[in-house]
N, C-alpha and C positions, 0 to 999 in steps of 0.2 A: 651157219651159223653159229651166235651170239649169247655166252654166259654168266650173269650175274651178280656175284655174290650178294646176301640176303638180305646188306644195306644200302644197297643203289636198286638196287627193284621197282617197279614203278605196276601194280598190278592192271591199272585201264590202260600197257599195250603188251600186254602177251608177247608179241616177241623182239623183236632185235628191227628197230628203225635210227634214221639218225636223231632223230629226239631219243627216244629209252639209251644211247650211248651219251648226247648230250646231257639229259640223267642224271651217267654212269662217269661224268668226265667233271660234269658241276660233286660231287662224291670223295671223284678221285686227289680236284685241288682241297676241299677239306679235309683227306689223310692227310693230305703230306704238309696242309701248315697244322693241326695238327698235331699229327701222328697219331692217328686212334681212326678209325671208318666213323662215317657219322655216325647216334646212337650205339655204337660200342658200347653203354654201358648194361645193354637189355641183352647182350654178348652169352651164351647160357641159359641164358629163359627159359621154362617152355612157352609155345609158342612166337618164338623173341623173333620171326620173320612175317607172321600175321601183324604182330604190333605193330611197325613194324610201321608195315603195309596199313595199313590203317593209318596212323599219322599221314602219312604223305598222300592221304588219299584224303583228309583232309586242310593237304600243302600244312602240313607241319610239322618243318624242315628247325634241328638244326640253330641257333642260337649264335646267328656269328658276327656278329654289327661292331663288336672289333676286333673281330680277322683279317692281316689281308683277303684281298681280291673274295668282301665276302656278300662284296654286289652282284658281281657276277657268277658268284655261285648259287648265289639264289636267283639268278634270272637264271643261270643252266636247271639249276629245280623244279622253276617255273613254264619252265617251259614259251623261253620267250626271246629264240636265238633257232630261226625255221633253217640255217645249216654252221655246219664249222665255220667256215670261215668270218659267221660277221657274230661268231664268236673269238678268234680272235680279233676280228678289228677292235671288242669292247674293251680287249684285255692287252690290246695299245693304246691304252687312253687311262690306263690305270699307273696312277705312279706310288713307286713305291718308298717307302721308308727309310733316311737315310742311315737307316743303321737294317739293307737292305739283307732279304734270303734268298742270295746269291744262288742255290740248290731252287727254290723251285722258278723262280727267272733259267736257269737252266735248263732244268726238266722243261720249261712252255717254250723257251726253244725251240728244242728236239719235237715234242710230243705237232710243233705248227713246221716245225717244218717245211713240211708236206705244202702247208696250204699260202704258202705266201706267191 
């Protein structure tokens, strides 16, 4: 069994599955890139979890258009992948900016090493 933080949980998937793990991976990438979890601004608000769950149910996610790997995060959140192997393959297409975020790349290599 797995447990998810309030900001990386999809109520439509009440149990841990490959899809829920990939969704949570999108949230983890977001947190690494931005330094805060998705919808961190709602933390401490009454029923923050319920509010974020409703946003997710409506496929409303944080704006990632200008973030490194934004397309990857959105694909994770929209359920575009059926396996972590597919996520890894998509990530390999990612071309980091010249001012590369080495901590993200190093983290990604550690996470995906078992899928090579």
